[in-house]
Backbone bond lengths (Angstrom), bond angles and torsions (degrees), N, CA, C in turn:
res aa  C-N    CA-C-N  psi(-1)  N-CA   C-N-CA  omega(-1)  CA-C   N-CA-C  phi
1 X - - - 1.550 - - 1.510 114.08 -
2 X 1.281 118.28 130.65 1.465 122.79 -171.28 1.459 111.23 -78.69
3 X 1.229 120.73 156.88 1.592 128.91 178.23 1.637 108.50 -50.26
4 X 1.312 117.89 -44.64 1.432 122.25 -174.43 1.464 106.01 -64.13
5 X 1.431 119.61 -51.28 1.440 123.68 -176.80 1.686 108.02 -58.05
6 X 1.321 114.49 -39.90 1.487 112.31 -179.71 1.483 110.44 -66.54
7 X 1.386 115.95 -40.34 1.491 117.84 177.03 1.508 114.08 -60.00
8 X 1.359 115.60 -50.59 1.425 122.84 178.51 1.582 110.98 -59.12
9 X 1.378 114.03 -45.96 1.403 114.63 177.40 1.519 116.50 -65.54
10 X 1.284 111.78 -35.08 1.532 114.13 172.76 1.494 114.61 -62.58
11 X 1.342 115.12 -42.48 1.366 123.34 -174.76 1.570 110.54 -68.11
12 X 1.334 112.77 -34.86 1.552 117.24 -179.41 1.558 104.04 -72.00
13 X 1.345 118.10 -40.09 1.454 118.84 -176.52 1.478 109.40 -64.64
14 X 1.313 116.03 -37.22 1.618 126.89 177.52 1.421 107.07 -54.74
15 X 1.440 117.00 -56.82 1.367 130.04 -177.18 1.637 107.03 -54.06
16 X 1.341 109.40 -50.57 1.600 113.52 -177.58 1.491 111.33 -57.89
17 X 1.429 113.38 -43.83 1.516 123.12 -176.34 1.590 105.64 -61.00
18 X 1.352 116.60 -48.81 1.461 118.11 -175.53 1.555 110.27 -71.84
19 X 1.264 117.87 -26.68 1.465 114.00 173.68 1.535 113.94 -75.62
20 X 1.245 116.96 -31.98 1.513 120.99 170.16 1.540 109.28 -61.83
21 X 1.398 112.46 -49.52 1.472 112.07 178.76 1.440 114.61 -55.73
22 X 1.419 122.54 -45.11 1.418 127.04 -178.67 1.576 107.01 -62.06
23 X 1.239 118.60 -42.46 1.441 122.70 179.55 1.378 110.42 -60.25
24 X 1.297 128.01 -43.93 1.372 134.39 175.49 1.513 112.44 -63.35
25 X 1.359 113.12 -49.94 1.477 113.53 171.22 1.517 118.51 -55.41
26 X 1.343 112.71 -42.21 1.506 116.24 178.20 1.532 114.95 -64.83
27 X 1.382 110.24 -29.60 1.444 115.91 -178.11 1.548 108.14 -77.60
28 X 1.366 119.11 -27.07 1.556 118.69 -173.68 1.348 106.27 -103.11
29 X 1.362 128.82 0.66 1.424 123.03 -171.60 1.483 113.90 -53.76
30 X 1.448 116.44 -33.48 1.439 119.69 -168.78 1.568 109.79 -78.18
31 X 1.395 115.15 -9.22 1.470 119.90 178.06 1.458 114.17 -79.28
32 X 1.277 116.20 -15.60 1.601 123.82 177.86 1.472 100.61 -58.73
33 X 1.500 109.98 136.04 1.432 113.94 174.69 1.528 117.29 -55.86
34 X 1.321 119.14 133.69 1.453 117.45 176.03 1.606 108.81 96.20
35 X 1.355 118.56 -16.10 1.443 122.34 -178.80 1.534 111.23 -100.45
36 X 1.248 116.61 128.04 1.494 121.68 170.57 1.475 116.98 -124.50
37 X 1.326 113.40 140.39 1.514 114.85 -176.22 1.498 105.21 -74.32
38 X 1.365 114.13 142.55 1.515 116.48 179.90 1.402 117.55 -64.18
39 X 1.318 117.36 134.90 1.534 122.45 179.46 1.448 108.85 -133.63
40 X 1.286 114.31 151.93 1.399 122.73 175.54 1.655 112.98 -90.23
41 X 1.187 116.39 118.77 1.516 114.62 -176.28 1.446 111.18 -60.10
42 X 1.277 114.35 139.25 1.403 123.57 -179.00 1.555 118.90 63.87
43 X 1.364 113.52 14.82 1.479 116.33 -179.07 1.576 109.16 -75.69
44 X 1.322 117.92 141.93 1.478 118.45 178.93 1.536 105.95 -121.82
45 X 1.342 111.99 158.22 1.391 121.00 -177.49 1.697 112.68 -92.07
46 X 1.367 111.27 -18.35 1.501 115.51 -179.63 1.457 103.16 -121.08
47 X 1.345 116.71 119.77 1.354 126.76 176.31 1.684 111.43 -58.89
48 X 1.317 120.18 123.08 1.345 124.40 -171.72 1.439 117.07 105.59
49 X 1.295 119.22 -16.65 1.493 126.24 -175.81 1.548 100.63 -78.21
50 X 1.324 111.06 158.90 1.492 111.91 172.78 1.578 101.99 -117.64
51 X 1.445 107.98 138.94 1.445 113.01 -178.13 1.563 113.70 -81.89
52 X 1.262 118.02 120.40 1.619 126.79 174.06 1.430 100.14 -129.87
53 X 1.547 118.20 111.36 1.374 122.39 -177.81 1.527 114.80 -73.06
54 X 1.330 116.27 128.34 1.461 117.66 171.96 1.528 107.48 -76.78
55 X 1.468 113.35 160.51 1.441 115.40 173.79 1.521 117.05 -58.55
56 X 1.382 108.62 148.58 1.519 107.37 -175.24 1.496 115.40 -71.92
57 X 1.459 111.08 -6.56 1.501 114.95 179.41 1.550 112.44 -83.59
58 X 1.376 110.65 -4.07 1.535 113.28 -177.41 1.435 116.74 -110.16
59 X 1.472 113.66 16.43 1.443 122.37 176.43 1.524 108.92 -157.75
60 X 1.364 109.38 163.30 1.510 119.38 -179.26 1.495 112.57 -118.01
61 X 1.281 119.63 130.54 1.492 121.02 -179.66 1.547 111.54 -63.99
62 X 1.191 121.04 135.48 1.496 120.76 -179.90 1.618 109.17 -149.38
63 X 1.262 117.00 -168.37 1.358 126.65 178.65 1.443 116.63 -138.02
64 X 1.324 112.99 43.93 1.439 117.21 -178.47 1.526 115.73 -67.17
65 X 1.273 119.20 152.77 1.578 128.45 -3.03 1.434 112.97 -84.18
66 X 1.403 121.25 16.27 1.537 120.00 -177.85 1.465 110.02 -68.57
67 X 1.395 113.87 -46.19 1.435 115.04 178.70 1.492 123.86 -92.42
68 X 1.364 113.26 -23.88 1.411 124.71 167.00 1.410 109.99 -136.94
69 X 1.435 116.57 119.43 1.429 119.26 175.05 1.513 110.77 -62.94
70 X 1.235 118.27 150.11 1.472 130.26 172.82 1.427 111.68 -105.90
71 X 1.388 122.34 117.28 1.431 124.14 -173.53 1.603 105.62 -141.41
72 X 1.413 120.75 20.35 1.322 117.09 -174.49 1.553 114.51 -162.01
73 X 1.309 116.72 142.98 1.463 119.34 178.70 1.488 104.13 -118.45
74 X 1.435 117.77 131.74 1.390 125.20 175.85 1.512 110.70 -107.31
75 X 1.422 113.91 128.11 1.405 121.00 -177.03 1.599 109.82 -96.71
76 X 1.291 123.05 125.49 1.391 126.07 -179.78 1.499 107.72 -121.23
77 X 1.370 116.44 166.47 1.368 121.88 172.16 1.576 106.60 -129.52
78 X 1.322 117.12 139.01 1.608 120.80 -165.71 1.604 107.27 -67.92
79 X 1.284 120.28 -31.42 1.428 123.98 -160.23 1.636 113.05 45.38
80 X 1.300 106.20 54.24 1.458 124.71 -178.20 1.448 117.98 172.75
81 X 1.332 124.59 -170.28 1.439 125.08 172.03 1.466 113.75 -78.65
82 X 1.289 112.59 171.40 1.462 118.49 172.31 1.583 109.54 -61.46
83 X 1.325 117.02 -51.57 1.430 120.23 -178.98 1.518 114.42 -58.05
84 X 1.302 114.01 -36.66 1.454 116.14 -177.92 1.572 108.73 -70.06
85 X 1.273 115.67 -40.55 1.542 118.05 178.49 1.580 109.20 -61.43
86 X 1.444 117.04 -41.86 1.412 115.01 176.85 1.541 112.32 -59.65
87 X 1.442 113.94 -49.72 1.477 115.25 178.47 1.617 114.83 -51.87
88 X 1.433 110.87 -38.04 1.459 113.27 -174.38 1.548 107.86 -64.78
89 X 1.400 106.86 -46.51 1.633 111.80 -174.61 1.540 111.46 -72.21
90 X 1.173 119.95 -7.73 1.458 125.11 177.28 1.691 107.84 -98.95
91 X 1.272 112.42 -11.70 1.515 113.20 172.90 1.576 111.70 -89.46
92 X 1.409 111.86 119.83 1.416 114.72 174.61 1.526 122.10 -61.17
93 X 1.207 113.59 -20.00 1.447 117.23 171.39 1.492 114.43 -79.13
94 X 1.344 121.13 -10.70 1.514 119.08 -177.94 1.461 108.17 -70.89
95 X 1.298 121.12 -39.66 1.521 130.74 179.16 1.579 113.23 62.57
96 X 1.375 105.13 36.15 1.517 111.35 179.04 1.506 106.92 -164.80
97 X 1.359 114.31 144.32 1.582 122.10 173.98 1.532 107.83 -173.01
98 X 1.335 116.63 153.95 1.404 124.27 176.70 1.452 107.33 -105.65
99 X 1.356 116.61 169.00 1.454 124.70 -174.80 1.489 105.91 -70.09
100 X 1.399 116.60 -41.32 1.356 119.83 -171.85 1.616 116.95 -130.88
101 X 1.259 119.70 153.40 1.453 119.46 170.74 1.489 109.63 -124.20
102 X 1.281 123.84 133.27 1.444 126.15 177.75 1.427 111.05 -115.45
103 X 1.328 115.97 120.43 1.517 126.42 -173.84 1.615 107.60 -79.16
104 X 1.343 113.80 160.54 1.482 119.37 171.61 1.551 114.04 -58.04
105 X 1.332 117.45 -31.83 1.471 122.98 178.58 1.596 111.65 -77.86
106 X 1.273 111.26 -3.58 1.516 112.92 -174.98 1.535 114.24 93.81
107 X 1.275 121.91 -1.45 1.504 127.79 -177.90 1.448 104.36 -68.11
108 X 1.281 122.83 146.22 1.404 127.50 177.46 1.483 114.68 -132.11
109 X 1.219 120.72 123.50 1.508 129.38 171.16 1.412 111.93 -100.80
110 X 1.377 116.08 134.30 1.503 121.80 163.87 1.511 111.49 -98.43
111 X 1.247 117.09 126.80 1.410 118.26 179.56 1.580 116.80 -115.30
112 X 1.384 118.84 -13.33 1.350 130.87 172.43 1.442 113.25 -141.32
113 X 1.332 119.22 136.31 1.362 121.23 177.46 1.545 112.86 -68.26
114 X 1.255 112.41 145.72 1.541 117.09 -178.63 1.435 112.95 -61.88
115 X 1.369 117.64 -25.10 1.498 117.35 -177.09 1.503 103.87 -74.84
116 X 1.259 127.65 -17.37 1.522 122.80 177.20 1.570 114.01 -101.34
117 X 1.252 107.31 166.09 1.613 114.25 -175.28 1.446 110.54 -95.38
118 X 1.273 114.33 111.44 1.600 122.15 174.49 1.538 105.65 -82.25
119 X 1.393 110.00 144.85 1.417 118.79 177.36 1.530 105.22 -93.78
120 X 1.412 114.63 86.10 1.343 117.03 -177.04 1.440 117.10 -125.69
121 X 1.404 114.27 -26.16 1.528 114.45 -168.90 1.563 109.22 -95.99
122 X 1.358 123.89 -8.79 1.501 123.55 -177.09 1.479 111.08 69.33
123 X 1.403 116.52 25.01 1.481 124.48 176.83 1.518 102.79 -150.59
124 X 1.283 116.88 118.33 1.458 125.74 -179.35 1.519 111.54 -52.77
125 X 1.340 116.42 -59.94 1.426 120.07 179.13 1.601 114.36 -57.02
126 X 1.312 115.68 -41.64 1.442 116.67 177.32 1.578 106.56 -66.79
127 X 1.262 124.11 -45.07 1.438 123.88 172.85 1.466 115.34 -47.43
128 X 1.231 116.78 -48.76 1.474 121.93 179.06 1.489 116.33 -67.19
129 X 1.288 120.30 -28.64 1.563 124.92 178.09 1.418 119.96 -100.56
130 X 1.402 116.41 7.89 1.533 120.84 -169.46 1.480 108.71 -137.17
131 X 1.375 109.92 160.32 1.518 123.45 167.82 1.502 109.13 -111.35
132 X 1.289 120.09 127.72 1.398 126.31 -178.12 1.467 110.83 -94.87
133 X 1.294 107.75 134.39 1.559 112.27 174.56 1.527 113.33 -126.17
134 X 1.267 126.05 113.13 1.475 130.34 179.67 1.569 107.71 -87.01
135 X 1.267 110.43 149.65 1.575 121.93 -175.69 1.531 101.09 -128.12
136 X 1.397 115.33 130.15 1.363 118.80 169.81 1.515 118.23 -75.57
137 X 1.492 106.82 128.05 1.493 112.00 -179.17 1.538 104.30 152.45
138 X 1.474 107.86 -169.83 1.430 117.43 173.37 1.488 110.73 -126.34
139 X 1.279 121.43 148.73 1.556 128.62 -169.85 1.454 106.24 -66.68
140 X 1.341 122.99 -23.95 1.495 124.39 -170.48 1.573 108.07 -101.84
141 X 1.290 119.51 6.92 1.348 123.01 175.15 1.588 118.39 -123.23
142 X 1.283 108.58 92.41 1.572 118.29 -173.83 1.612 113.21 -51.03
143 X 1.311 108.97 -33.69 1.591 114.38 -175.88 1.552 111.32 -71.77
144 X 1.250 114.45 -15.08 1.478 113.93 172.42 1.436 114.85 -69.30
145 X 1.299 121.29 -21.03 1.444 123.87 -169.98 1.685 102.74 -91.79
146 X 1.233 116.30 84.30 1.483 119.34 -168.41 1.524 109.51 -86.67
147 X 1.394 113.30 162.67 1.462 116.75 178.36 1.480 112.78 -60.27
148 X 1.369 113.35 -38.51 1.484 111.19 177.31 1.626 114.99 -65.03
149 X 1.258 114.39 -28.94 1.570 121.26 178.86 1.471 102.96 -71.09
150 X 1.264 124.22 -57.50 1.447 123.46 -179.90 1.476 112.07 -53.43
151 X 1.302 125.23 -44.60 1.435 127.77 -178.81 1.528 114.93 -62.07
152 X 1.299 106.55 -48.93 1.572 116.53 -179.54 1.460 110.53 -63.51
153 X 1.383 115.14 -46.86 1.517 118.68 -179.89 1.518 108.95 -65.46
154 X 1.172 119.43 -43.19 1.526 120.35 178.09 1.486 114.66 -58.02
155 X 1.308 116.24 -35.80 1.491 121.10 -177.63 1.541 103.12 -74.93
156 X 1.280 123.31 -37.94 1.468 122.51 178.78 1.467 109.93 -67.29
157 X 1.366 117.56 -47.72 1.457 119.27 -175.85 1.564 110.30 -62.03
158 X 1.428 116.26 -42.93 1.393 120.08 -177.06 1.561 106.72 -62.61
159 X 1.323 122.85 -36.47 1.436 125.03 178.98 1.549 109.38 -65.18
160 X 1.364 116.37 -45.55 1.458 118.89 173.93 1.525 117.55 -57.50
161 X 1.329 109.47 -37.32 1.472 115.58 -177.99 1.542 111.00 -70.06
162 X 1.318 110.53 -39.48 1.537 118.50 178.83 1.448 114.03 -65.01
163 X 1.428 114.52 -40.90 1.424 120.94 178.70 1.582 116.12 -64.04
164 X 1.401 116.24 -35.12 1.335 123.02 -175.32 1.532 116.47 -111.24
165 X 1.310 112.96 2.77 1.492 124.10 -174.96 1.538 111.16 55.97
166 X 1.241 114.03 46.46 1.439 119.33 174.70 1.508 111.61 -85.42
167 X 1.338 120.06 133.08 1.488 125.91 -178.67 1.429 105.87 -63.14
168 X 1.267 120.36 141.38 1.533 121.00 171.51 1.617 109.18 -92.46
169 X 1.238 110.69 84.90 1.468 119.43 172.77 1.575 111.72 -145.42
170 X 1.323 117.02 -174.46 1.506 121.14 -170.65 1.673 103.89 -93.35
171 X 1.175 118.74 3.81 1.562 120.97 169.77 1.493 107.43 -83.51
172 X 1.443 118.74 -36.05 1.392 123.15 -169.75 1.623 109.86 -111.19
173 X 1.263 119.32 -14.84 1.543 121.38 176.90 1.494 99.78 -121.99
174 X 1.371 117.89 107.25 1.440 122.31 -167.10 1.646 103.47 -130.43
175 X 1.368 108.23 169.89 1.493 114.16 178.63 1.660 100.51 -101.79
176 X 1.479 103.78 160.19 1.439 115.19 176.35 1.538 112.04 -55.59
177 X 1.245 120.24 -31.66 1.496 128.63 178.57 1.556 112.69 -59.94
178 X 1.403 108.55 -25.27 1.535 112.07 -174.08 1.451 115.30 -93.75
179 X 1.380 110.45 0.05 1.648 113.18 175.97 1.417 111.90 -75.67
180 X 1.158 119.86 127.27 1.507 122.16 179.25 1.579 111.42 -56.74
181 X 1.385 114.22 138.83 1.343 122.34 175.57 1.560 110.24 79.53
182 X 1.300 127.30 -0.87 1.414 126.10 178.97 1.605 106.99 -84.75
183 X 1.411 108.33 158.98 1.513 115.55 175.76 1.479 109.17 -122.61
184 X 1.428 118.04 23.26 1.344 125.57 166.79 1.454 122.40 -88.35
185 X 1.284 120.55 152.44 1.473 120.26 -173.78 1.519 110.80 -114.05
186 X 1.437 118.40 -7.85 1.377 117.38 -176.71 1.531 114.28 -70.34
187 X 1.258 119.91 160.64 1.496 126.95 -1.18 1.466 121.43 -74.87
188 X 1.375 117.45 1.79 1.460 123.49 170.32 1.539 111.24 84.55
189 X 1.353 111.43 175.29 1.508 121.00 -169.24 1.705 112.59 -69.70
190 X 1.322 117.60 -14.13 1.357 120.64 -175.57 1.407 110.66 -93.33
191 X 1.290 123.28 -16.11 1.473 126.19 179.47 1.555 106.65 -62.85
192 X 1.348 116.83 125.59 1.548 116.25 -175.92 1.441 106.19 -93.32
193 X 1.273 118.48 97.32 1.458 122.95 177.63 1.537 113.62 -66.00
194 X 1.178 121.20 -37.99 1.529 121.41 -179.72 1.616 107.78 -64.63
195 X 1.349 110.68 -49.78 1.504 110.16 176.13 1.510 114.42 -55.89
196 X 1.410 115.41 -55.27 1.415 118.08 176.69 1.496 122.66 -48.96
197 X 1.394 114.28 -41.79 1.466 120.97 179.69 1.529 111.51 -71.28
198 X 1.351 116.41 -29.37 1.450 124.68 175.26 1.472 107.59 -65.97
199 X 1.460 121.17 -54.12 1.330 121.57 169.56 1.399 126.15 -55.76
200 X 1.298 119.18 -30.18 1.467 128.32 176.02 1.469 104.74 -69.23
201 X 1.395 115.09 -50.11 1.461 118.48 -176.86 1.613 114.61 -56.44
202 X 1.402 110.14 -40.09 1.346 118.89 -170.68 1.754 104.63 -73.63
203 X 1.279 114.14 -38.82 1.475 120.00 175.17 1.488 112.06 -64.52
204 X 1.353 111.77 -47.25 1.460 116.78 178.87 1.551 115.46 -59.75
205 X 1.272 117.62 -30.91 1.420 125.82 172.56 1.450 107.25 -61.36
206 X 1.392 119.35 -46.03 1.326 126.35 -168.70 1.566 113.78 -67.02
207 X 1.493 110.51 -33.54 1.511 115.71 -178.65 1.609 111.58 -96.36
208 X 1.352 117.07 8.38 1.389 118.52 -174.27 1.549 107.64 -71.25
């Protein structure tokens, strides 16, 4: 290889390295103390959801999927009412919250933007790569999982899967109980996974 080729190759490599460095700096600029990425107040990621902000103590600002890829949806059950879950997620001492809450009537509240990391799974790596959806009810009461809830949640999950190209299967749509290191049991034995995935697939086809 000639001297000129080495020089040109070396220069190209240097340019490539510099470009990567600039890209990394651009990606991380908002992490600088005192700098915040611009947000629209009250903006939601799922049309039809109502914005109800969680406490800042219950989530971490991020720039997903640029800094952390999203490849999973985690299904939760509140073990209480819709309103009690909202109050808990607005309590800075609770130290946990999901991105969404789905009510038994199909109503959806978004409490954390999808681009941010919610403290919902009890596992940092899973928090960073997932969107958490809470469902109003108790794990030992199958009557709490209404038709309206299944339908609304399936539409929400289908939209999330479409947005981030997440496969609609049980490897990527999981229960809180399946997160490594967790001591939670939700969504419990009465959550109908076959029904839910069928609904998600149907809704996913509709938004393709």
